[in-house]
C-alpha positions as a Markdown table, in Angstrom:
| # | Residue | x | y | z |
|---|---|---|---|---|
| 1 | Met | -4.1 | -57.5 | -13.8 |
| 2 | Arg | -2.5 | -55.3 | -11.1 |
| 3 | Leu | 0.2 | -54.2 | -14.0 |
| 4 | Lys | -2.8 | -53.3 | -16.3 |
| 5 | Ser | -4.5 | -51.4 | -13.6 |
| 6 | Leu | -1.2 | -49.6 | -12.8 |
| 7 | Leu | -0.6 | -48.6 | -16.2 |
| 8 | Ala | -4.5 | -47.6 | -16.8 |
| 9 | Ala | -3.8 | -45.1 | -13.7 |
| 10 | Thr | -0.7 | -44.0 | -15.0 |
| 11 | Leu | -2.3 | -43.2 | -18.4 |
| 12 | Leu | -5.3 | -41.4 | -16.3 |
| 13 | Leu | -2.7 | -39.3 | -14.3 |
| 14 | Gly | -0.9 | -38.5 | -17.7 |
| 15 | Leu | -4.2 | -37.1 | -19.2 |
| 16 | Ala | -5.3 | -35.2 | -16.0 |
| 17 | Ala | -1.9 | -33.4 | -15.9 |
| 18 | Pro | -2.5 | -31.4 | -18.8 |
| 19 | Ala | -5.8 | -30.4 | -17.8 |
| 20 | Leu | -4.8 | -29.2 | -14.7 |
| 21 | Ala | -2.2 | -27.2 | -16.2 |
| 22 | Gln | -4.7 | -25.5 | -18.6 |
| 23 | Ala | -7.2 | -24.8 | -15.8 |
| 24 | Pro | -7.3 | -20.8 | -15.4 |
| 25 | Leu | -5.8 | -18.9 | -12.5 |
| 26 | Lys | -8.6 | -16.7 | -10.9 |
| 27 | Ile | -7.6 | -13.9 | -8.7 |
| 28 | Ala | -10.5 | -11.8 | -7.4 |
| 29 | Leu | -9.4 | -8.1 | -7.3 |
| 30 | Ile | -11.6 | -6.4 | -4.6 |
| 31 | Gln | -11.3 | -2.7 | -4.2 |
| 32 | Asp | -13.3 | 0.3 | -3.0 |
| 33 | Lys | -14.2 | 1.8 | -6.4 |
| 34 | Thr | -17.2 | 3.6 | -5.0 |
| 35 | Gly | -16.7 | 6.1 | -2.6 |
| 36 | Pro | -14.3 | 8.4 | -1.0 |
| 37 | Leu | -11.4 | 6.1 | -2.2 |
| 38 | Glu | -12.8 | 5.8 | -5.7 |
| 39 | Ala | -9.4 | 7.3 | -7.3 |
| 40 | Tyr | -7.1 | 5.1 | -5.4 |
| 41 | Ala | -9.3 | 2.0 | -6.6 |
| 42 | Lys | -9.0 | 3.2 | -10.1 |
| 43 | Gln | -5.4 | 3.4 | -9.9 |
| 44 | Met | -5.0 | -0.3 | -8.2 |
| 45 | Val | -6.9 | -1.6 | -11.0 |
| 46 | Thr | -5.2 | -0.1 | -13.9 |
| 47 | Gly | -1.8 | -0.7 | -12.0 |
| 48 | Phe | -2.7 | -4.6 | -11.3 |
| 49 | Asn | -3.5 | -5.0 | -15.0 |
| 50 | Leu | -0.6 | -3.6 | -15.9 |
| 51 | Gly | 1.3 | -5.4 | -13.8 |
| 52 | Ile | 0.0 | -8.9 | -14.8 |
| 53 | Glu | 0.9 | -7.7 | -18.4 |
| 54 | Tyr | 4.5 | -7.2 | -17.6 |
| 55 | Ala | 5.4 | -9.9 | -15.5 |
| 56 | Thr | 3.8 | -12.3 | -17.8 |
| 57 | His | 5.5 | -10.6 | -20.8 |
| 58 | Gly | 2.2 | -10.2 | -22.7 |
| 59 | Thr | 0.8 | -13.4 | -22.3 |
| 60 | Gly | -1.6 | -13.3 | -19.7 |
| 61 | Met | -0.4 | -16.5 | -18.5 |
| 62 | Val | 1.9 | -18.0 | -15.8 |
| 63 | Ala | 3.1 | -21.8 | -15.4 |
| 64 | Gly | 0.7 | -22.7 | -18.2 |
| 65 | Arg | -2.1 | -21.1 | -16.9 |
| 66 | Lys | -4.3 | -18.1 | -18.0 |
| 67 | Ile | -5.0 | -15.5 | -15.6 |
| 68 | Val | -8.6 | -14.2 | -14.9 |
| 69 | Ile | -9.0 | -11.2 | -12.6 |
| 70 | Val | -12.6 | -11.2 | -10.9 |
| 71 | Glu | -13.1 | -7.6 | -10.2 |
| 72 | Lys | -15.6 | -6.5 | -7.2 |
| 73 | Asp | -16.6 | -3.2 | -5.8 |
| 74 | Ser | -16.2 | -3.1 | -2.1 |
| 75 | Gln | -17.8 | 0.5 | -2.0 |
| 76 | Thr | -15.7 | 1.6 | 1.1 |
| 77 | Lys | -18.1 | -1.0 | 2.9 |
| 78 | Pro | -16.5 | -2.9 | 5.6 |
| 79 | Asp | -19.3 | -5.4 | 5.7 |
| 80 | Leu | -19.6 | -5.6 | 1.8 |
| 81 | Gly | -16.2 | -6.3 | 1.6 |
| 82 | Arg | -16.3 | -9.4 | 3.8 |
| 83 | Thr | -19.2 | -10.5 | 1.9 |
| 84 | Leu | -17.6 | -10.2 | -1.5 |
| 85 | Leu | -14.5 | -11.8 | -0.4 |
| 86 | Ser | -16.3 | -14.8 | 0.8 |
| 87 | Glu | -18.3 | -15.1 | -2.3 |
| 88 | Ala | -15.3 | -15.0 | -4.5 |
| 89 | Tyr | -13.4 | -17.8 | -2.3 |
| 90 | Gly | -16.9 | -19.8 | -2.5 |
| 91 | Asp | -18.9 | -19.1 | -5.5 |
| 92 | Asp | -16.3 | -17.9 | -7.8 |
| 93 | Lys | -13.9 | -20.4 | -7.0 |
| 94 | Val | -10.5 | -18.1 | -7.0 |
| 95 | Asp | -7.4 | -19.3 | -6.2 |
| 96 | Phe | -6.8 | -16.3 | -3.9 |
| 97 | Ala | -7.6 | -12.4 | -3.9 |
| 98 | Val | -6.3 | -9.2 | -3.8 |
| 99 | Gly | -7.8 | -6.3 | -1.4 |
| 100 | Gly | -8.9 | -3.8 | -0.3 |
| 101 | Ser | -8.3 | 0.2 | -0.7 |
| 102 | Ser | -9.6 | 1.3 | 2.9 |
| 103 | Ser | -8.0 | -0.3 | 5.9 |
| 104 | Ala | -11.5 | -0.7 | 7.5 |
| 105 | Val | -12.2 | -2.9 | 4.7 |
| 106 | Ala | -9.3 | -4.8 | 4.8 |
| 107 | Leu | -9.6 | -5.4 | 8.2 |
| 108 | Ala | -13.0 | -7.1 | 8.0 |
| 109 | Met | -12.0 | -9.2 | 5.2 |
| 110 | Leu | -8.8 | -11.0 | 7.0 |
| 111 | Pro | -11.2 | -13.2 | 9.3 |
| 112 | Val | -12.8 | -14.4 | 5.8 |
| 113 | Ala | -9.5 | -15.5 | 4.7 |
| 114 | Gln | -8.4 | -17.4 | 7.8 |
| 115 | Glu | -12.0 | -19.0 | 7.8 |
| 116 | Glu | -11.8 | -20.4 | 4.2 |
| 117 | Lys | -7.7 | -20.8 | 4.5 |
| 118 | Lys | -7.4 | -18.9 | 1.6 |
| 119 | Leu | -4.8 | -16.4 | 0.5 |
| 120 | Leu | -5.5 | -12.5 | 0.6 |
| 121 | Ile | -3.0 | -10.3 | -0.5 |
| 122 | Val | -3.5 | -7.0 | 1.2 |
| 123 | Ala | -3.2 | -3.7 | -1.1 |
| 124 | Pro | -3.3 | -1.2 | -0.9 |
| 125 | Ala | -4.7 | -0.7 | 2.6 |
| 126 | Val | -1.9 | 0.2 | 5.1 |
| 127 | Ala | -3.2 | 0.0 | 8.8 |
| 128 | Asp | -0.4 | -1.6 | 10.8 |
| 129 | Ser | -2.9 | -3.8 | 12.6 |
| 130 | Ile | -3.4 | -5.5 | 9.4 |
| 131 | Thr | -0.1 | -7.0 | 9.7 |
| 132 | Gly | -0.1 | -6.5 | 13.4 |
| 133 | Asp | -2.6 | -7.6 | 15.9 |
| 134 | Lys | -5.6 | -8.8 | 13.4 |
| 135 | Trp | -3.2 | -10.5 | 11.2 |
| 136 | Asn | -3.3 | -14.3 | 10.5 |
| 137 | Arg | -0.8 | -16.4 | 8.1 |
| 138 | Tyr | -3.3 | -16.5 | 5.4 |
| 139 | Ile | -2.6 | -12.5 | 4.9 |
| 140 | Phe | 0.4 | -11.2 | 2.6 |
| 141 | Arg | 0.6 | -7.3 | 2.2 |
| 142 | Thr | 2.1 | -6.1 | -1.0 |
| 143 | Ser | 1.8 | -2.2 | 0.4 |
| 144 | Arg | 3.7 | -0.4 | 2.6 |
| 145 | Asn | 2.2 | -0.1 | 6.1 |
| 146 | Ser | 1.6 | 2.8 | 8.4 |
| 147 | Ser | 5.1 | 2.3 | 10.0 |
| 148 | His | 6.6 | 3.0 | 6.6 |
| 149 | Asp | 5.2 | 5.8 | 6.2 |
| 150 | Ala | 5.6 | 7.0 | 9.6 |
| 151 | Ile | 9.3 | 5.8 | 9.9 |
| 152 | Ser | 10.5 | 7.4 | 6.9 |
| 153 | Asn | 8.8 | 10.4 | 7.6 |
| 154 | Ala | 10.2 | 10.6 | 11.1 |
| 155 | Leu | 13.5 | 10.4 | 9.6 |
| 156 | Ala | 13.0 | 12.9 | 7.0 |
| 157 | Ile | 11.7 | 16.0 | 9.3 |
| 158 | Gly | 13.1 | 14.4 | 12.7 |
| 159 | Lys | 16.0 | 16.5 | 13.9 |
| 160 | Pro | 17.0 | 17.8 | 17.5 |
| 161 | Gly | 15.5 | 20.9 | 18.1 |
| 162 | Val | 12.0 | 20.1 | 16.2 |
| 163 | Val | 8.9 | 20.1 | 18.1 |
| 164 | Ile | 6.1 | 18.6 | 16.2 |
| 165 | Ala | 2.1 | 18.2 | 16.6 |
| 166 | Thr | 0.4 | 15.4 | 14.3 |
| 167 | Leu | -3.2 | 15.6 | 13.0 |
| 168 | Gly | -4.5 | 12.0 | 11.7 |
| 169 | Gln | -7.7 | 10.4 | 10.9 |
| 170 | Asp | -9.9 | 9.1 | 13.9 |
| 171 | Tyr | -9.8 | 5.2 | 12.6 |
| 172 | Ala | -7.0 | 2.5 | 12.4 |
| 173 | Phe | -5.1 | 4.1 | 9.6 |
| 174 | Gly | -4.7 | 7.5 | 11.4 |
| 175 | Arg | -3.8 | 6.2 | 15.0 |
| 176 | Asp | -1.7 | 3.5 | 13.5 |
| 177 | Gly | 0.2 | 5.9 | 11.4 |
| 178 | Val | 0.5 | 8.4 | 14.5 |
| 179 | Ala | 1.6 | 5.5 | 17.0 |
| 180 | Ala | 4.4 | 4.4 | 14.7 |
| 181 | Phe | 5.5 | 8.1 | 13.9 |
| 182 | Lys | 5.7 | 8.8 | 17.4 |
| 183 | Ala | 7.8 | 5.5 | 18.0 |
| 184 | Ala | 10.2 | 6.5 | 15.0 |
| 185 | Leu | 10.8 | 10.0 | 16.3 |
| 186 | Ala | 12.5 | 8.8 | 19.6 |
| 187 | Gly | 15.7 | 8.4 | 18.0 |
| 188 | Thr | 15.8 | 11.5 | 15.9 |
| 189 | Gly | 16.1 | 14.3 | 18.7 |
| 190 | Ala | 12.8 | 15.6 | 17.8 |
| 191 | Lys | 10.0 | 15.9 | 20.3 |
| 192 | Leu | 6.3 | 15.3 | 19.6 |
| 193 | Val | 4.2 | 17.3 | 22.0 |
| 194 | His | 0.5 | 16.9 | 20.8 |
| 195 | Glu | -1.7 | 14.6 | 18.8 |
| 196 | Glu | -4.7 | 15.6 | 17.2 |
| 197 | Tyr | -7.6 | 13.2 | 15.6 |
| 198 | Ala | -10.4 | 14.2 | 13.6 |
| 199 | Pro | -13.3 | 12.3 | 11.9 |
| 200 | Pro | -12.1 | 10.3 | 8.3 |
| 201 | Thr | -14.7 | 12.8 | 6.6 |
| 202 | Ala | -13.9 | 16.0 | 8.1 |
| 203 | Thr | -13.8 | 19.1 | 6.1 |
| 204 | Asp | -13.7 | 21.8 | 8.9 |
| 205 | Phe | -10.4 | 21.6 | 10.9 |
| 206 | Thr | -10.7 | 25.1 | 12.4 |
| 207 | Ala | -11.1 | 23.4 | 16.2 |
| 208 | Pro | -8.1 | 20.9 | 16.1 |
| 209 | Ala | -6.2 | 23.3 | 14.5 |
| 210 | Gln | -6.3 | 25.7 | 17.4 |
| 211 | Arg | -5.6 | 23.0 | 20.0 |
| 212 | Ile | -2.6 | 22.4 | 17.9 |
| 213 | Phe | -1.6 | 25.9 | 17.8 |
| 214 | Asp | -2.0 | 26.4 | 21.5 |
| 215 | Ala | 0.0 | 23.3 | 22.1 |
| 216 | Leu | 2.7 | 24.4 | 19.8 |
| 217 | Ala | 2.6 | 28.1 | 21.2 |
| 218 | Lys | 4.3 | 26.8 | 24.6 |
| 219 | Glu | 7.2 | 25.2 | 22.7 |
| 220 | Gln | 10.7 | 26.5 | 21.6 |
| 221 | Gly | 12.4 | 25.7 | 18.2 |
| 222 | Arg | 11.5 | 24.6 | 14.8 |
| 223 | Lys | 7.7 | 23.7 | 15.0 |
| 224 | Ile | 5.8 | 21.4 | 12.3 |
| 225 | Ile | 2.4 | 19.9 | 12.2 |
| 226 | Trp | 2.8 | 16.6 | 10.5 |
| 227 | Val | -0.6 | 15.6 | 8.7 |
| 228 | Ile | -1.3 | 11.7 | 8.0 |
| 229 | Trp | -4.8 | 11.8 | 5.8 |
| 230 | Ala | -6.3 | 9.6 | 3.1 |
| 231 | Gly | -8.7 | 11.5 | 1.0 |
| 232 | Gly | -9.8 | 15.2 | 1.5 |
| 233 | Asp | -7.3 | 18.1 | 1.7 |
| 234 | Pro | -6.5 | 18.9 | 5.3 |
| 235 | Met | -3.4 | 20.7 | 4.1 |
| 236 | Ser | -5.0 | 23.4 | 2.3 |
| 237 | Lys | -7.5 | 24.0 | 5.3 |
| 238 | Leu | -4.5 | 24.4 | 7.5 |
| 239 | Gln | -2.6 | 26.7 | 5.4 |
| 240 | Ala | -6.0 | 28.9 | 5.1 |
| 241 | Leu | -5.4 | 29.4 | 9.1 |
| 242 | Asn | -2.0 | 30.7 | 8.4 |
| 243 | Pro | 0.1 | 29.1 | 10.7 |
| 244 | Gly | 3.5 | 30.7 | 9.3 |
| 245 | Arg | 2.2 | 33.7 | 11.5 |
| 246 | Leu | 2.9 | 31.4 | 14.5 |
| 247 | Gly | 6.4 | 30.2 | 13.3 |
| 248 | Ile | 4.6 | 26.6 | 12.4 |
| 249 | Glu | 5.5 | 24.6 | 9.2 |
| 250 | Leu | 3.5 | 21.8 | 7.5 |
| 251 | Ser | 4.8 | 18.3 | 6.6 |
| 252 | Ser | 3.0 | 15.0 | 5.3 |
| 253 | Gly | 3.8 | 12.1 | 3.2 |
| 254 | Gly | 3.5 | 11.6 | -0.5 |
| 255 | Asn | 0.0 | 11.3 | -2.1 |
| 256 | Ile | -1.8 | 11.0 | -5.4 |
| 257 | Leu | -0.6 | 13.5 | -8.0 |
| 258 | Pro | -4.5 | 15.4 | -7.7 |
| 259 | Ala | -3.8 | 15.8 | -4.2 |
| 260 | Met | 0.0 | 17.2 | -5.0 |
| 261 | Ala | -1.5 | 20.0 | -6.5 |
| 262 | Ala | -2.3 | 21.5 | -3.0 |
| 263 | Tyr | 1.5 | 20.9 | -2.2 |
| 264 | Lys | 2.4 | 23.5 | -4.5 |
| 265 | Gln | 1.3 | 25.9 | -1.5 |
| 266 | Phe | 4.4 | 24.4 | 0.4 |
| 267 | Pro | 7.7 | 25.1 | -1.4 |
| 268 | Gly | 10.5 | 23.2 | 0.7 |
| 269 | Met | 8.2 | 21.2 | 2.6 |
| 270 | Glu | 10.0 | 18.0 | 3.9 |
| 271 | Gly | 8.5 | 14.7 | 4.0 |
| 272 | Ala | 8.7 | 11.1 | 2.9 |
| 273 | Thr | 6.6 | 9.2 | 0.1 |
| 274 | Asn | 6.0 | 5.8 | -0.9 |
| 275 | Tyr | 6.1 | 6.6 | -4.8 |
| 276 | Tyr | 6.7 | 9.1 | -7.3 |
| 277 | Tyr | 7.1 | 8.3 | -10.7 |
| 278 | Asp | 10.3 | 9.8 | -11.7 |
| 279 | Ile | 12.1 | 8.5 | -8.7 |
| 280 | Pro | 12.5 | 4.6 | -9.0 |
| 281 | Lys | 15.1 | 3.8 | -11.7 |
| 282 | Asn | 14.4 | 0.4 | -12.4 |
| 283 | Pro | 13.1 | -1.8 | -15.4 |
| 284 | Ala | 9.5 | -2.0 | -14.1 |
| 285 | Asn | 9.5 | 1.3 | -13.5 |
| 286 | Leu | 10.8 | 2.4 | -16.6 |
| 287 | Trp | 8.3 | 0.4 | -18.3 |
| 288 | Leu | 5.2 | 1.4 | -16.3 |
| 289 | Val | 5.8 | 5.3 | -16.7 |
| 290 | Ala | 6.6 | 4.8 | -20.5 |
| 291 | Glu | 3.3 | 2.4 | -21.0 |
| 292 | His | 1.1 | 4.8 | -18.9 |
| 293 | Met | 1.9 | 7.7 | -20.7 |
| 294 | Lys | 1.3 | 5.9 | -24.1 |
| 295 | Arg | -1.8 | 4.7 | -22.9 |
| 296 | Phe | -3.4 | 7.4 | -20.9 |
| 297 | Asn | -1.1 | 10.4 | -21.7 |
| 298 | Ser | -0.3 | 11.1 | -18.0 |
| 299 | Pro | 2.3 | 9.5 | -15.6 |
| 300 | Pro | 1.2 | 6.3 | -13.1 |
| 301 | Asp | 0.3 | 7.5 | -9.8 |
| 302 | Phe | 0.9 | 6.4 | -6.3 |
| 303 | Phe | -1.8 | 3.5 | -6.2 |
| 304 | Thr | -0.7 | 2.5 | -9.8 |
| 305 | Ala | 2.5 | 1.3 | -8.7 |
| 306 | Asp | 0.7 | -0.3 | -5.8 |
| 307 | Gly | -1.4 | -2.2 | -8.1 |
| 308 | Met | 1.5 | -3.3 | -10.6 |
| 309 | Ser | 3.4 | -4.3 | -7.3 |
| 310 | Ala | 0.7 | -6.8 | -6.0 |
| 311 | Ala | 0.3 | -8.1 | -9.6 |
| 312 | Met | 4.2 | -9.0 | -9.9 |
| 313 | Ala | 4.1 | -10.6 | -6.5 |
| 314 | Ala | 1.2 | -12.7 | -7.3 |
| 315 | Val | 2.8 | -13.8 | -10.8 |
| 316 | Ala | 6.2 | -14.4 | -8.9 |
| 317 | Ala | 4.3 | -16.6 | -6.0 |
| 318 | Val | 2.8 | -18.9 | -8.8 |
| 319 | Glu | 5.8 | -19.1 | -11.3 |
| 320 | Lys | 7.7 | -20.4 | -8.0 |
| 321 | Thr | 5.1 | -22.7 | -7.1 |
| 322 | Lys | 5.3 | -24.0 | -11.0 |
| 323 | Gly | 1.6 | -23.2 | -11.2 |
| 324 | Val | 0.4 | -24.9 | -8.2 |
| 325 | Thr | -2.1 | -22.8 | -5.9 |
| 326 | Asp | -3.1 | -24.8 | -3.0 |
| 327 | Thr | -2.6 | -22.1 | 0.2 |
| 328 | Glu | -0.5 | -24.3 | 2.0 |
| 329 | Thr | 2.3 | -24.5 | -1.3 |
| 330 | Leu | 1.6 | -20.5 | -1.6 |
| 331 | Ile | 2.5 | -19.5 | 1.8 |
| 332 | Ala | 5.7 | -21.8 | 2.0 |
| 333 | Ala | 6.9 | -20.2 | -1.4 |
| 334 | Met | 6.1 | -16.7 | -0.5 |
| 335 | Glu | 7.2 | -16.6 | 3.1 |
| 336 | Gly | 11.0 | -14.9 | 2.8 |
| 337 | Met | 10.2 | -14.4 | -1.1 |
| 338 | Glu | 11.7 | -11.6 | -2.9 |
| 339 | Phe | 10.3 | -10.0 | -6.1 |
| 340 | Gln | 10.8 | -7.0 | -8.2 |
| 341 | Thr | 8.4 | -4.3 | -8.4 |
| 342 | Pro | 8.4 | -0.7 | -9.6 |
| 343 | Lys | 9.9 | 0.3 | -6.5 |
| 344 | Gly | 12.6 | -2.2 | -7.2 |
| 345 | Arg | 13.2 | -5.0 | -4.7 |
| 346 | Met | 10.7 | -6.2 | -2.3 |
| 347 | Leu | 10.5 | -9.1 | 0.6 |
| 348 | Phe | 7.7 | -10.8 | 2.2 |
| 349 | Arg | 9.0 | -11.0 | 5.9 |
| 350 | Lys | 8.4 | -14.8 | 7.3 |
| 351 | Asp | 7.2 | -13.2 | 10.7 |
| 352 | Asp | 4.2 | -11.5 | 9.5 |
| 353 | His | 4.0 | -11.5 | 5.5 |
| 354 | Gln | 4.5 | -7.6 | 5.1 |
| 355 | Ala | 6.3 | -6.6 | 2.2 |
| 356 | Leu | 9.9 | -4.7 | 3.3 |
| 357 | Gln | 10.3 | -1.9 | 0.9 |
| 358 | Ser | 12.0 | 1.2 | 0.0 |
| 359 | Met | 10.5 | 4.6 | 1.1 |
| 360 | Tyr | 11.6 | 8.1 | -0.4 |
| 361 | Gly | 12.7 | 11.2 | 1.5 |
| 362 | Phe | 11.7 | 14.6 | -0.6 |
| 363 | Lys | 11.9 | 18.4 | -0.6 |
| 364 | Ile | 8.8 | 19.5 | -2.4 |
| 365 | Lys | 9.8 | 21.7 | -5.5 |
| 366 | Val | 7.2 | 23.6 | -7.7 |
| 367 | Asp | 7.4 | 23.3 | -11.5 |
| 368 | Pro | 5.2 | 25.6 | -13.2 |
| 369 | Ala | 4.9 | 23.3 | -15.9 |
| 370 | Leu | 3.3 | 20.7 | -13.7 |
| 371 | Ala | -0.2 | 20.6 | -12.1 |
| 372 | Trp | 1.2 | 19.0 | -9.3 |
| 373 | Ala | 4.4 | 19.5 | -6.6 |
| 374 | Val | 7.1 | 17.5 | -7.1 |
| 375 | Pro | 8.5 | 15.3 | -4.5 |
| 376 | Glu | 12.2 | 15.9 | -5.1 |
| 377 | Leu | 14.1 | 12.9 | -3.9 |
| 378 | Thr | 16.6 | 13.8 | -1.0 |
| 379 | His | 17.1 | 10.3 | 0.2 |
| 380 | Glu | 16.0 | 6.7 | -0.1 |
| 381 | Phe | 15.4 | 5.1 | 2.8 |
| 382 | Thr | 16.1 | 1.4 | 2.2 |
| 383 | Leu | 14.7 | -2.1 | 3.5 |
| 384 | Asp | 17.5 | -1.8 | 5.8 |
| 385 | Glu | 17.4 | 1.4 | 6.7 |
| 386 | Ile | 13.4 | 1.4 | 7.9 |
| 387 | Lys | 13.6 | -0.8 | 11.0 |
| 388 | Leu | 10.0 | -1.9 | 10.5 |
| 389 | Pro | 8.8 | -3.5 | 14.1 |
| 390 | Ile | 7.2 | -6.8 | 14.1 |
| 391 | Ala | 3.6 | -5.9 | 15.6 |
| 392 | Asn | 2.0 | -9.5 | 15.7 |
| 393 | Lys | 2.6 | -12.4 | 18.3 |
| 394 | Arg | 3.1 | -15.4 | 16.0 |
């Protein structure tokens, strides 16, 4: 009798295993498809879908499971992002989620992942606090963080004799970015003399610009305003105030191609960027550029690469677990995991689950054949060169 029971149980397990293997892999993709970051979200969604295609060799399958993407629009509203993530975990029964575009939305979603004990891959939100003091162990991030931007830009423009003032948005993205930039600048010989913050939706920069001009007027040396901004075009507004008459230059990180059109006003400007389609030379990026040109008659942009990176990380993780997607198994597989992306090799740091990655120093070149300015590579800041601080207390 015992033997029959054992045989019956074995048979049931054998029948259940293939059924389990065929269960779809459901991933929620929560992005701010409505609102000021709509362009970022659109690129993320395109890149994520292309990344799934590339990573699965066109099958849309990983470890025998069909990938189903559940898209949701958080509309740049933190409360909505939190609600949508809760619905994704509960009603939609997703295995894990990817999002959000805005740092404010992403921060609102972090506690939901912790409460539900389900994985959230953050992309493309960059505030340091996401993998810093607001972090929890269910959070992984494939996007660079504010410190990546800040450190690479500080290394790109920070030199002895350089005097810098900053202009940032008055929320987590801007303040975290300036704090990291200030810390990284300390070892370069440059001096930061003034910090200025403006509302995220500001369009008139006359008053903050005047305060920056007054602060820099007291200094000797090469004078630079470093701008950290998401959405909008403060660079053109600052340029219209003619800082050159005071011997002041502008600098900023890279941006999406439409925003880079404004950079044609700044030939020779130095900075650092997360991605430009013509810089990384690796199989994933070559495929991305070729396919994007073929399908959309345009090159992939800043956040297209972010979306593809998130998708490649997700597929790599599920391949590593052989299709098992319970949270603890995924966390164990992803901590310290290396994976390939359009930017080349990335690595999830065990301490805070931040993906370590290269950044690219540039000098702006104007090509009349292109609608945007070209960030011509001056130096690749590798994973080892960017000494990314660990901000959380695990």
